[in-house]
C-alpha positions in Angstrom: -0.3 0.1 0.3 1.1 3.7 -0.4 -0.7 7.1 0.3 -1.2 10.0 -1.9 -0.8 13.2 0.0 -3.5 16.0 -1.6 -1.5 19.1 -2.3 -4.3 21.4 -2.8 -6.1 20.3 0.8 -1.9 20.3 2.8 -1.7 23.2 4.4 2.1 23.1 5.2 1.7 22.4 9.1 4.9 19.7 8.7 2.3 17.5 11.3 3.0 14.8 8.8 6.9 14.7 8.5 7.2 15.0 11.8 5.6 11.9 12.3 6.7 9.7 9.5 8.9 6.8 10.7 10.5 6.1 7.9 11.2 9.8 7.3 9.8 10.0 3.8 7.5 13.1 3.8 9.0 16.7 3.5 7.7 19.9 2.1 8.0 21.1 -1.3 9.3 24.2 -2.7 5.9 25.4 -2.3 5.3 24.3 1.6 3.1 21.4 0.1 3.4 17.4 1.7 5.4 15.1 -0.8 6.5 11.8 -0.5 9.9 10.6 -1.4 9.3 7.5 -2.9 5.3 6.0 -2.1 7.0 1.9 -2.4 8.3 2.6 0.7 5.5 3.8 3.0 5.1 1.5 5.9 1.6 1.4 5.7 1.6 2.8 9.8 -1.2 5.6 9.5 0.4 8.2 11.9 0.8 10.7 9.0 -3.4 10.1 8.3 -3.4 10.5 12.3 -2.2 13.7 12.6 -3.1 15.6 9.6 -5.5 18.3 10.7 -7.2 18.8 7.6 -7.2 15.3 5.6 -5.0 15.9 3.1 -3.9 12.4 3.5 -5.4 8.7 2.2 -4.2 5.6 2.0 -4.5 3.3 -1.5 -5.1 -0.2 -0.5 -4.5 -3.8 -1.9 -7.8 -5.0 -4.0 -7.8 -7.8 -1.3 -8.5 -5.4 1.7 -10.3 -2.8 -0.4 -11.0 -3.2 -4.1 -8.9 -1.7 -7.1 -8.6 2.1 -6.6 -9.8 2.6 -3.4 -8.4 4.0 -0.6 -8.3 4.5 3.8 -9.3 7.7 4.5 -9.6 8.9 8.5 -11.7 11.8 9.4 -12.0 13.2 12.9 -15.0 14.9 14.7 -14.1 15.5 18.6 -12.7 12.9 20.3 -14.0 10.0 17.1 -11.8 8.9 14.7 -13.7 7.8 11.6 -11.8 5.2 9.4 -13.3 5.3 5.8 -12.9 3.0 2.6 -13.6 4.8 -0.7 -14.3 3.5 -3.6 -14.3 6.1 -7.2 -14.5 9.1 -4.2 -17.4 7.6 -2.5 -17.8 6.1 1.6 -18.2 2.3 0.9 -17.4 1.6 5.2 -16.6 3.3 8.1 -15.2 2.2 11.4 -15.6 4.8 14.0 -13.2 4.7 16.9 -12.6 6.6 19.9 -9.3 8.7 19.4 -7.5 7.9 22.7 -7.8 3.9 21.6 -6.7 4.6 17.8 -2.9 3.1 18.4 -4.8 -0.1 20.0 -5.4 -0.7 16.0 
């Protein structure tokens, strides 16, 4: 799997850069997050959980979500909503209390 970063949504806060355990994310010349090599992504989802504007999604393998599907996390107060999207449409959602989010 690998992440994709939506530069249009990115606000350049650097939170994803700071939490990436593989040091794979940096800011480009326009102060937008970018990943050096998506194939090196560890799939830890740390960047997704920290992004305050939901600019990061993770591509899913066909076995886990289908070709072209992405995993997306959306925060609402103390709840993290993990969503699987197919063609931009949410097809499944799992809610997790934020304090428990690192247990999974």
